[in-house]
C-alpha positions in Angstrom: -218.2 -96.1 16.1 -218.2 -93.6 13.1 -220.8 -91.5 15.1 -218.9 -91.7 18.0 -215.7 -90.1 16.7 -217.9 -87.4 15.2 -219.7 -86.3 18.9 -215.9 -86.5 19.7 -215.3 -84.3 17.7 -218.1 -81.9 18.3 -217.2 -81.5 22.1 -213.3 -80.5 20.8 -215.2 -77.8 18.4 -218.0 -76.6 21.5 -215.0 -76.6 23.8 -212.0 -74.9 21.4 -214.7 -72.3 20.3 -215.8 -71.5 24.1 -212.0 -70.9 25.0 -211.1 -69.0 21.7 -214.4 -66.9 22.0 -214.1 -66.4 26.0 -210.6 -66.3 26.7 -208.5 -65.8 23.9 -210.4 -63.4 21.9 -210.3 -61.3 24.9 -206.1 -61.3 25.5 -203.9 -58.6 23.3 -202.0 -60.9 21.1 -205.4 -62.7 20.2 -207.9 -60.7 19.8 -210.3 -61.2 16.8 -212.7 -58.8 14.6 -216.3 -59.0 15.7 -217.0 -60.8 12.1 -214.7 -63.7 13.3 -216.9 -63.6 16.9 -219.8 -64.0 14.7 -219.0 -66.9 13.1 -217.4 -68.4 16.2 -220.3 -67.6 18.5 -222.3 -69.8 15.3 -220.3 -72.5 15.2 -220.6 -72.8 18.8 -224.3 -72.4 18.3 -224.6 -75.3 15.6 -221.8 -77.5 17.3 -224.1 -77.9 20.5 -227.0 -78.3 18.8 -225.8 -80.9 16.3 -224.2 -82.5 19.4 -227.8 -82.5 21.1 -229.7 -84.0 18.0 -227.4 -86.5 17.7 -228.3 -87.6 21.6 -232.3 -88.0 21.0 -232.4 -91.0 18.7 -234.9 -90.9 16.1 -237.1 -93.0 18.0 -238.4 -90.5 20.1 -238.8 -88.4 17.3 -240.9 -91.3 15.7 -243.0 -91.1 19.5 -244.2 -88.0 17.8 -245.8 -89.2 14.6 -249.6 -89.2 14.7 -249.6 -87.4 17.6 -250.7 -84.2 15.8 -249.8 -85.3 11.9 -249.1 -88.2 10.1 -245.0 -89.0 10.8 -245.0 -85.6 13.1 -241.6 -86.6 14.4 -239.8 -86.9 11.0 -240.9 -83.7 10.3 -239.7 -81.9 13.7 -236.3 -83.5 13.6 -236.0 -82.4 9.6 -237.1 -78.6 10.6 -235.2 -78.7 13.6 -231.6 -80.4 11.5 -232.4 -77.8 8.8 -232.1 -74.8 11.6 -229.2 -75.8 12.5 -228.0 -76.1 8.8 -228.7 -72.8 8.0 -227.1 -71.3 11.1 -223.7 -72.5 10.2 -223.9 -72.2 6.6 -226.3 -69.5 5.2 -223.4 -67.3 4.3 -222.1 -69.5 2.7 -224.9 -70.1 0.1 -225.5 -66.7 0.1 -222.1 -66.3 -1.5 -222.9 -69.6 -3.6 -225.9 -68.0 -5.3 -224.4 -64.4 -5.8 -222.0 -66.5 -7.4 -224.7 -67.9 -9.9 -226.2 -64.2 -10.7 -222.8 -62.6 -11.1 -221.8 -65.7 -13.4 -218.9 -66.5 -11.8 -220.3 -70.2 -10.4 -217.3 -72.0 -9.9 -216.0 -71.4 -6.4 -215.4 -72.7 -3.6 -218.8 -71.6 -1.9 -220.9 -73.4 -5.0 -218.8 -76.5 -4.4 -220.0 -76.5 -0.3 -223.5 -75.6 -1.4 -224.4 -78.7 -3.7 -222.5 -81.0 -1.9 -224.3 -80.4 1.6 -228.0 -79.6 -0.1 -227.0 -83.0 -2.1 -226.5 -84.8 1.0 -229.3 -82.9 2.9 -231.9 -83.7 0.3 -230.7 -87.7 0.0 -231.3 -87.4 3.4 -234.8 -86.2 3.7 -235.9 -88.6 0.4 -234.4 -91.6 2.9 -235.4 -90.0 5.7 -231.6 -90.7 6.6 -229.1 -89.5 8.4 -228.4 -85.8 8.7 -225.3 -85.5 10.4 -223.0 -85.6 7.1 -224.4 -82.9 5.6 -224.1 -80.7 8.6 -220.9 -82.0 10.1 -219.3 -81.3 6.5 -220.5 -77.5 6.4 -219.6 -77.5 10.1 -216.1 -78.3 9.9 -215.4 -76.5 6.5 -216.3 -73.0 8.7 -214.2 -73.7 11.0 -211.2 -74.9 8.5 -212.7 -71.2 7.6 -212.3 -69.3 11.0 -209.0 -70.7 11.5 -207.7 -69.4 8.2 -209.1 -66.1 8.5 -207.8 -66.1 12.1 -204.0 -67.4 11.1 -204.0 -64.8 8.5 -205.4 -62.3 10.6 -202.9 -62.8 13.2 -199.9 -62.9 10.9 -201.3 -59.4 9.5 -201.4 -57.8 12.7 -197.9 -59.5 13.5 -196.3 -58.3 10.2 -198.5 -54.6 10.7 -197.1 -54.3 14.5 -193.7 -54.7 13.2 -194.2 -51.7 10.4 -195.9 -49.8 12.6 -194.3 -46.9 11.7 -196.7 -44.6 9.8 -196.5 -41.1 12.3 -200.4 -40.0 13.6 -198.9 -36.3 14.0 -195.9 -33.9 14.1 -195.1 -31.7 17.1 -194.4 -28.0 15.5 -193.7 -24.7 18.4 -195.4 -21.7 18.1 -196.1 -19.0 20.5 -194.0 -20.9 22.9 -195.9 -23.9 22.8 -195.9 -27.6 21.2 -199.1 -27.8 18.3 -200.0 -31.2 17.0 -199.9 -31.3 13.5 -201.2 -33.7 10.6 -197.2 -34.7 9.2 -198.6 -33.6 5.6 -199.0 -30.4 6.6 -195.1 -29.8 7.5 -193.6 -28.2 4.9 -189.3 -28.7 3.8 -187.2 -26.7 5.9 -189.2 -26.5 8.8 -188.5 -27.2 12.8 -190.6 -30.1 14.0 -190.3 -31.0 17.6 -189.8 -35.3 18.8 -190.3 -36.1 22.4 -188.9 -39.6 23.9 -191.2 -42.2 23.0 -192.4 -40.1 19.6 -191.9 -41.0 16.6 -190.3 -39.1 14.4 -192.4 -38.2 11.3 -190.5 -36.3 8.6 -186.8 -37.1 7.5 -184.7 -34.1 8.7 -181.8 -33.2 9.9 -181.2 -32.7 14.0 -180.5 -29.2 14.8 -180.6 -29.7 18.6 -180.7 -32.5 20.9 -178.9 -35.6 21.9 -180.7 -39.2 22.2 -181.0 -42.8 21.2 -183.1 -44.0 18.5 -184.8 -47.5 17.8 -184.8 -48.6 14.2 -186.0 -51.9 14.4 -189.0 -50.9 12.7 -186.7 -50.4 9.2 -183.8 -52.2 9.4 -184.8 -54.9 12.2 -181.0 -53.4 14.0 -182.1 -54.3 18.0 -179.3 -51.7 19.0 -180.9 -48.2 19.8 -178.4 -45.7 17.9 -176.8 -42.9 19.1 -178.3 -39.7 17.3 -177.2 -35.8 17.9 -177.2 -32.2 16.3 -175.7 -32.4 12.5 -176.8 -36.0 12.3 -179.5 -37.2 9.5 -182.4 -39.0 10.5 -185.1 -40.8 8.7 -188.9 -41.0 9.9 -190.3 -44.0 11.2 -187.6 -44.6 14.1 -188.9 -44.1 17.6 -187.1 -41.0 20.0 -186.2 -43.3 23.4 -184.1 -40.4 25.6 -183.9 -36.9 24.7 -186.0 -34.0 22.8 -184.8 -33.5 19.8 -185.0 -30.3 17.3 -185.3 -31.5 13.5 -185.1 -29.3 9.8 -187.2 -31.5 7.7 -185.8 -31.9 4.7 -188.4 -33.4 3.0 -192.1 -33.3 2.9 -194.0 -36.6 4.5 -194.8 -37.6 1.2 -191.5 -38.0 0.2 -189.9 -39.3 3.5 -188.8 -42.6 4.1 -191.7 -43.7 6.3 -194.2 -43.3 3.4 -191.8 -44.9 0.6 -191.8 -47.7 3.3 -195.9 -48.1 3.8 -195.9 -47.7 0.1 -193.1 -50.7 -0.8 -195.4 -52.7 1.7 -198.8 -52.4 0.8 -198.4 -52.5 -2.8 -196.0 -55.8 -3.0 -198.5 -58.0 -3.1 -200.1 -56.5 -6.2 -197.2 -58.0 -8.2 -197.7 -61.4 -8.1 -195.3 -64.8 -8.4 -195.5 -67.2 -10.9 -196.5 -70.0 -8.5 -198.8 -67.5 -7.6 -200.1 -66.7 -11.0 -200.1 -70.5 -12.4 -202.7 -71.5 -9.1 -205.0 -68.3 -9.9 -205.2 -69.8 -13.3 -205.0 -73.4 -12.0 -208.0 -72.9 -10.0 -210.2 -71.4 -12.9 -209.1 -74.8 -15.1 -209.8 -77.0 -12.2 -212.9 -75.9 -10.7 -215.3 -75.9 -13.5 -213.5 -79.5 -14.5 -213.8 -81.1 -11.1 -217.9 -79.9 -10.9 -218.2 -81.4 -14.4 -216.7 -84.8 -13.2 -218.9 -85.1 -10.5 -222.0 -84.8 -12.8 -221.1 -87.3 -15.0 -219.7 -89.7 -11.7 -223.5 -89.1 -10.9 -225.2 -89.6 -14.1 -222.8 -92.1 -16.6 -222.4 -94.5 -13.7 -226.2 -95.5 -13.6 -227.0 -95.0 -16.5 -224.2 -97.2 -18.5 -225.1 -99.5 -15.3 -229.0 -99.8 -16.3 -228.8 -99.7 -20.0 -225.5 -101.9 -20.8 -225.1 -104.0 -17.9 -228.6 -105.1 -16.4 -227.6 -103.9 -13.4 -230.1 -101.8 -10.9 -229.1 -98.2 -11.3 -228.0 -97.1 -8.3 -228.3 -93.1 -8.6 -228.8 -92.6 -4.4 -225.3 -94.3 -4.2 -223.6 -92.3 -7.5 -224.8 -88.7 -6.5 -223.7 -89.5 -3.4 -220.0 -89.9 -4.0 -220.7 -87.0 -6.6 -221.2 -84.9 -3.7 -217.7 -86.5 -2.3 -216.2 -85.7 -5.1 -217.1 -82.1 -5.1 -216.4 -81.4 -1.6 -212.6 -83.2 -2.1 -212.2 -80.9 -4.7 -212.2 -77.6 -3.2 -209.1 -75.5 -3.8 -209.2 -74.0 -0.7 -206.0 -75.2 0.4 -204.0 -73.6 -2.9 -205.9 -70.8 -3.4 -205.4 -69.6 0.4 -202.2 -71.1 1.4 -199.9 -69.8 -1.6 -200.7 -66.0 -1.7 -200.1 -66.9 2.3 -196.8 -68.2 2.1 -195.7 -65.5 0.0 -197.3 -62.7 2.3 -195.8 -64.6 5.0 -192.3 -64.2 3.4 -192.5 -60.6 2.6 -193.0 -59.4 6.5 -190.5 -61.9 7.7 -187.7 -60.4 5.3 -189.2 -57.1 6.7 -188.9 -58.0 10.3 -185.1 -58.0 9.3 -184.9 -54.6 7.5 -185.4 -56.0 4.2 -188.4 -54.6 1.8 -189.7 -57.0 -0.7 -191.5 -55.0 -3.8 -194.0 -57.8 -5.0 -194.0 -61.9 -3.9 -192.5 -62.0 -7.9 -189.3 -60.1 -6.6 -189.0 -63.4 -3.7 -189.4 -66.3 -6.8 -186.6 -64.5 -8.6 -184.5 -63.8 -6.0 -184.6 -67.9 -4.3 -183.3 -68.6 -8.3 -180.1 -65.7 -8.1 -176.5 -67.2 -8.3 -174.7 -64.3 -10.0 -174.6 -60.9 -7.6 -172.9 -58.1 -9.2 -171.6 -54.9 -6.5 -171.4 -51.7 -7.4 -168.1 -50.9 -4.8 -168.7 -47.4 -3.5 -171.6 -47.0 -0.8 -172.4 -50.5 -1.4 -169.5 -52.9 -0.4 -167.0 -49.4 1.1 -169.3 -47.0 3.4 -168.9 -43.8 1.2 -166.7 -42.6 3.2 -162.8 -41.4 2.7 -160.8 -41.3 5.1 -156.6 -40.0 5.7 -155.2 -43.9 6.3 -151.5 -42.5 6.1 -149.0 -40.1 5.7 -145.5 -41.0 4.2 -142.3 -39.0 3.3 -142.7 -36.2 5.2 -140.0 -34.2 6.3 -142.6 -32.0 8.8 -145.1 -33.1 11.1 -147.6 -35.2 10.1 -150.3 -32.8 12.0 -149.0 -30.1 9.9 -148.7 -31.8 6.5 -153.0 -32.2 7.4 -153.5 -29.1 7.8 -152.1 -27.2 4.9 -153.1 -29.5 2.3 -156.8 -28.9 4.9 -156.8 -25.5 4.1 -155.4 -25.8 1.1 -158.7 -27.5 0.1 -161.0 -25.5 2.1 -163.1 -24.1 -0.8 -163.6 -27.3 -2.2 -166.5 -29.1 -1.9 -164.9 -32.1 -2.9 -165.1 -35.7 -0.9 -161.2 -36.0 -0.7 -161.5 -32.0 0.7 -163.7 -32.7 3.4 -161.8 -36.2 3.9 -158.9 -33.7 4.7 -160.9 -31.0 6.8 -162.0 -34.0 8.4 -158.2 -35.3 9.2 -157.3 -31.9 10.6 -160.4 -31.9 12.7 -160.7 -27.9 13.2 -163.1 -25.9 11.1 -160.9 -24.4 8.2 -160.2 -20.6 9.0 -160.5 -19.0 5.6 -158.6 -15.7 5.9 -155.3 -17.7 6.3 -156.0 -19.0 2.7 -155.0 -16.5 -0.6 -154.4 -17.1 -4.1 -156.2 -20.2 -4.5 -156.0 -22.1 -7.9 -157.2 -25.1 -9.1 -156.0 -26.9 -11.8 -158.1 -29.0 -13.2 -158.1 -33.1 -13.5 -154.6 -32.2 -11.1 -154.5 -30.1 -7.7 -154.5 -27.3 -6.2 -152.0 -24.8 -5.7 -152.5 -21.5 -2.9 -151.1 -19.6 0.0 -151.2 -20.2 3.8 -150.6 -17.8 5.7 -148.1 -16.6 3.3 -146.5 -20.1 2.6 -147.1 -21.7 -1.1 -148.3 -24.7 -0.8 -149.7 -27.4 -3.8 -152.0 -30.3 -3.3 -152.9 -32.7 -6.0 -151.6 -35.5 -7.8 -148.5 -37.2 -9.8 -149.5 -34.6 -12.8 -149.7 -31.7 -10.8 -145.8 -32.3 -9.3 -144.7 -33.0 -12.8 -146.6 -29.7 -13.8 -144.6 -27.9 -11.7 -141.3 -29.7 -12.0 -141.0 -31.0 -8.4 -139.1 -34.8 -7.6 -141.8 -36.8 -5.5 -142.3 -39.9 -4.1 -144.8 -42.9 -5.6 -146.4 -44.5 -3.2 -147.5 -48.8 -3.5 -150.3 -48.3 -0.8 -153.7 -48.4 -2.6 -156.0 -45.1 -2.6 -156.0 -41.8 -4.2 -152.3 -40.4 -3.5 -152.5 -36.6 -2.7 -149.0 -35.1 -3.2 -148.1 -32.0 -1.4 -145.6 -29.3 -2.0 -144.3 -26.3 0.3 -142.2 -23.2 -1.2 -141.4 -25.5 -4.1 -140.0 -28.7 -1.8 -141.6 -31.9 -1.9 -142.8 -32.1 1.3 -144.7 -36.1 1.2 -147.6 -37.2 0.7 -151.0 -37.8 1.8 -152.7 -41.7 1.3 -156.6 -41.1 1.1 -159.1 -44.4 0.6 -162.5 -45.2 1.1 -163.2 -47.7 4.1 -164.7 -51.5 3.9 -168.1 -51.5 5.8 -166.9 -54.0 8.2 -169.5 -56.9 7.4 -168.6 -56.9 4.0 -166.2 -60.0 3.9 -168.4 -62.2 6.2 -171.2 -61.0 3.5 -169.2 -62.2 0.2 -168.4 -65.6 2.2 -172.4 -65.7 3.5 -173.4 -64.9 -0.1 -171.1 -68.2 -1.1 -172.8 -70.4 1.4 -176.4 -69.2 0.1 -175.7 -71.2 -3.2 -174.5 -67.7 -5.2 -171.7 -69.2 -7.8 -170.3 -66.1 -9.0 -169.8 -62.3 -7.2 -168.7 -59.6 -9.4 -167.9 -55.9 -8.3 -168.4 -52.7 -10.9 -166.6 -49.5 -10.1 -165.3 -46.5 -11.9 -162.4 -46.2 -9.8 -159.0 -46.9 -10.4 -157.3 -50.5 -11.4 -155.3 -51.0 -8.9 -157.4 -49.6 -6.1 -160.4 -51.9 -7.1 -158.4 -55.0 -7.4 -157.0 -54.4 -3.5 -160.6 -54.1 -2.4 -161.9 -57.2 -5.0 -158.9 -59.0 -3.2 -159.8 -58.5 0.8 -163.7 -59.2 0.6 -162.6 -62.4 -2.0 -164.5 -61.2 -4.8 -164.2 -63.6 -7.8 -164.1 -60.6 -10.5 -163.7 -56.9 -11.4 -164.3 -54.6 -13.5 -163.2 -50.9 -12.4 -162.6 -47.2 -14.3 -166.1 -47.8 -15.6 -168.7 -44.8 -16.8 -172.0 -45.3 -15.6 -172.6 -46.3 -19.6 -170.2 -49.1 -19.0 -171.5 -50.6 -16.2 -174.7 -50.8 -18.1 -173.0 -52.7 -20.9 -170.9 -55.0 -18.6 -174.1 -56.2 -16.5 -176.3 -57.0 -20.4 -172.9 -58.8 -21.5 -172.8 -60.5 -17.8 -176.9 -61.9 -18.5 -175.8 -63.0 -21.8 -173.3 -65.4 -20.0 -175.4 -66.8 -16.9 -176.2 -70.5 -17.9 -180.0 -71.4 -17.4 -183.0 -70.3 -14.8 -180.1 -68.4 -13.1 -180.7 -65.0 -11.8 -178.4 -62.3 -11.1 -178.6 -59.4 -9.2 -177.1 -56.2 -9.3 -176.6 -54.4 -5.5 -175.9 -50.9 -5.4 -176.3 -47.2 -4.1 -175.7 -44.4 -5.9 -178.2 -42.3 -8.6 -176.1 -43.2 -11.4 -176.9 -46.9 -10.4 -180.3 -46.6 -11.3 -179.7 -47.4 -14.9 -177.8 -50.9 -14.3 -181.0 -51.7 -11.0 -183.3 -51.6 -13.9 -181.8 -53.6 -16.3 -180.8 -56.7 -13.7 -183.2 -59.7 -13.2 -183.0 -58.2 -9.6 -181.9 -54.7 -8.5 -181.0 -54.2 -4.7 -181.0 -51.0 -3.2 -179.1 -49.4 0.4 -182.3 -47.5 1.8 -180.7 -45.4 4.3 -177.8 -43.9 2.8 -178.8 -44.5 -1.1 -180.4 -42.1 -3.7 -183.8 -42.1 -4.0 -183.6 -42.6 -7.7 -181.7 -45.7 -6.6 -184.7 -47.2 -4.0 -186.8 -46.3 -7.2 -185.3 -48.4 -9.6 -184.8 -51.4 -7.1 -186.9 -54.4 -6.3 -185.5 -55.4 -3.3 -184.4 -52.3 -0.4 -182.0 -52.8 2.3 -183.3 -50.7 5.1 -179.7 -50.8 6.9 -177.4 -50.5 3.8 -175.7 -53.4 5.0 -174.3 -56.0 2.2 -174.9 -58.9 5.3 -178.9 -58.8 4.7 -178.4 -60.2 1.1 -177.6 -63.6 2.3 -180.2 -63.7 4.7 -182.8 -62.5 2.1 -181.9 -65.1 0.0 -182.4 -67.7 2.6 -185.8 -66.2 3.0 -187.1 -66.4 0.0 -185.8 -70.0 -0.8 -187.3 -71.1 2.8 -190.5 -69.8 1.0 -190.2 -70.9 -2.3 -189.6 -74.8 -0.5 -192.8 -74.1 2.0 -195.2 -72.9 -1.6 -193.9 -76.4 -2.8 -194.5 -78.1 0.1 -198.2 -76.5 -0.2 -198.5 -77.3 -3.6 -197.6 -80.7 -3.3 -199.2 -81.9 0.1 -202.5 -80.6 -1.3 -202.8 -81.9 -4.9 -200.9 -85.4 -3.6 -203.9 -85.4 -1.0 -206.9 -84.2 -3.4 -206.4 -86.4 -5.9 -205.9 -89.3 -4.4 -208.9 -88.7 -2.6 -210.8 -88.2 -5.9 -209.7 -91.7 -6.5 -211.2 -93.0 -3.7 -214.5 -90.6 -3.5 -215.2 -92.2 -6.8 -214.7 -95.6 -6.2 -216.6 -95.2 -3.3 -214.1 -95.7 -0.2 -213.9 -92.1 0.7 -217.3 -90.7 2.4 -218.2 -87.5 3.6 -215.8 -87.1 6.5 -212.5 -88.0 4.5 -213.9 -85.5 2.2 -213.5 -83.0 5.0 -210.3 -84.3 5.8 -209.3 -83.4 2.3 -210.7 -80.1 2.2 -210.8 -78.1 5.5 -207.7 -80.8 6.8 -205.6 -79.9 4.2 -206.3 -76.0 4.4 -205.2 -75.6 8.0 -202.2 -77.9 8.0 -201.2 -75.9 4.3 -201.8 -72.6 6.4 -199.7 -73.6 9.3 -196.8 -74.1 7.2 -197.1 -71.1 5.5 -197.4 -69.4 8.8 -193.3 -69.8 9.0 -192.3 -68.1 6.5 -192.7 -65.3 9.4 -189.4 -67.1 11.3 -186.5 -66.2 9.6 -184.4 -65.1 13.3 -182.2 -68.0 13.0 -182.0 -68.4 9.0 
């Protein structure tokens, strides 16, 4: 019955190997490396030869006895099986020998070599069945090939997703486009990006209108419109029009280079789970080797010396060899790093760059999230939201304010100029006086205009009206008479409120907002978004102190994350358990200091990242539990003689395949 099952499995292996080699391997999605193809050919040859040898009975070989030499049939049979063994296992034997020579003995190659050579030796001694030794090696190689193919495919999926590295940049010289290495393009150069090409370097569009595919950077499937004056980041794909871009960074400092650096170096930062598995394997592997040695020697010696029974060395050596095959820690050593790798890849699909698997593990334990306000929960773009108590037309009042403030580069001044809607004519403005901390007095078309806060009005002894709306209030006076006030406020990001609600659904216990804004403005924003606590009128140093205070207050293993975007957020991002930066508009300092980067500045992505991290950790713990549970159960069964080599193969290769398949689930995050 056992032989029938093995023969059926061999037929399945032959069919599957042929399909992968001649059908799947030639398709675009299923492409394999040359090494994988060669391994598949070896599996196909070995499985076919083993099936043929099994179909030829031992009696057939015995008929050769006496034809040429004594017991010739036995030796022909042995040679054929040994040839098959070396076809399928020579690389494992070579790695095992290399490990011994390098004094790194105890690994899965050593375990498989000892177990299969021992099984072959027993079969030769007893003139028995060589099937077990070769089948163990064959199925082990099938599992290794499958694992390598699965890991390679997941890497290709991530590489394709992050295939944003540009091969060239188009520079216009002598009326012709010339392709040059992006590294050769300096800051301030004009490059041309044609439809279908990747934007190679960060810059500002100086000419052209187009739609941009930013999906590889942000996870956003809808194209974005871009026109002259817009900033553009490298890694986008130009879909429609021709764009001329003035570069603002060198290629090495561009967004695409930083993203690729983050992804390539993510695997160097290991999680505690990965460190545990690495340390566990170093202790576990030699322990089981010595246990197998003890199992082969001690019971026969005890039976012979103390129990007056036959030693039965053959039985106990077989059990020890089975014990070794079962003990291979492949499922743990392979699947745990693969789970984190796939989790990081899945997060990158959604526009969330995680700098290492350790940060993915910390994110899954995050219970407190602290937000900066401006540029994080709000757009960092100030807009005119109201004009009150004015005696003249709204447009005229805004015109006076914009012209009076035309010499300033302050965000408030910029918002007034945007509301004016025209380029201010500086020739209409004269006698500009800036009163620090109060506002500006200037003459516009010969008319005296005062624009500032309530302190300016008090300074000029002008009666003004308080405003009950939240925001920055610009009081206006024309020729010494109060003319009304303009309300300017930051705009809350459209997804911020939903993002806070989603975080609470994802298990975050407390949300906190830190800002340098006035208390009234901060409280209004926090209330509208549903944030639990708010601290206002803070300097950058105050934010660090507040985060340290919150870190002392948090309970148990709960972690605290800080989300920010500005250069003044860098110290706080570094101080928190985990720092999350806005990547599209965030400063370089913030992105460098952060552990996680949101490529499209959408706070809603934080809850998605937490869900991805929790799914990844669930899969890691599932694999650890499954692998150790099956291993220890089969080790006990092998030690008492219930488990044979075939069960050992399931405990090793079968569990490894199941763990790898489970780990790859981390890539699929769309529906989280």
